[in-house]
N, C-alpha and C positions, 0 to 999 in steps of 0.2 A: 391432466394435460389441459391447458387453456385453449380457447379458440384461436388466439393470436399466434400460438407457436406452430400450428399446422399451416399457416398461411405461406410461410417460406417454402414449404414443400410443394404447394401449388405453383408458385412462381419459379421454382427450380426446374420444372419440366420444360416449359417453353424456353427458358433461358438456356438450358443445356442443349436443347434441340437446335436453337439458333447458333450457339457456339459450335456445335458439331457440324452443322451445315456450312458455316463460314470456314471452319478448319478444312473440311473436305474440298470445298470450292477452291480455296487458296492452294491446297496440296496438289490437286489434279490440274488446275488451270495454269498455275505458274505465271500469272499475268505480269508480275513484276520481273520475271526472268526470261520471258519469251522473246524471240527474235522478231523484230518488226521488219518484215521483208520489204515492204514498200518504202520505208525510210532508210534502211541500212544497207540496201543492195543496189549497186549501180548496174543498170542493164543497158548495154550498147546494142542498138538495133542496126542491122545491115539492111540495105535496100532489098526489096523483094525481087527474086530472080525466078525465071521459069516462063512457061507459056500457057496460054489458055486455048487449047485445041480440043474440040469436041470429039469424043471417041465413039460413043453410041448413045442411043436414046431409048428409054423404057417408059412407056406411058401406061398408067393404071397398073393392073395386076395381070397383064397378059403373060408375062414371063414369070412363072412361079419359082423357077430354079435359076441359079447362077451358072453360066456356062463354064464348064471345066471343073465343077466341084467334085470332090471325092468322098462324099458322105457314105455311099454304099460300098466303097472299096476300102474297108477298114484295115485290111492287111497291108496296103501300101502306105497308110497314114501312121500306123503303129509299128514301131520297130521293137521287136522283143530282144531283151538283153539276157544272156545266159548268166550263170553264176560266176563264170570266169571274167565277166565284164566285157566280153566281145559280143557283138550282135549275132544272133542266130541267122543262118542262111538256109 
């Protein structure tokens, strides 16, 4: 085996890695088939409605809990379902 015949084998590694990368990139990205939302979608905006009324104010971390939370009342949060598909009472 001469020295020149093994040179193609050294070049085949990076070439095949580049080809595999390009194939996977094109397969998963689908850049030629993707939907361009900004160009192909018309968005009609309505005027903003509502009001800006202040409800309450929390400064710093004085209130560490949210009023009315049910973190410790897990039985009122979780509704068990029986095998028949009806909630247990």
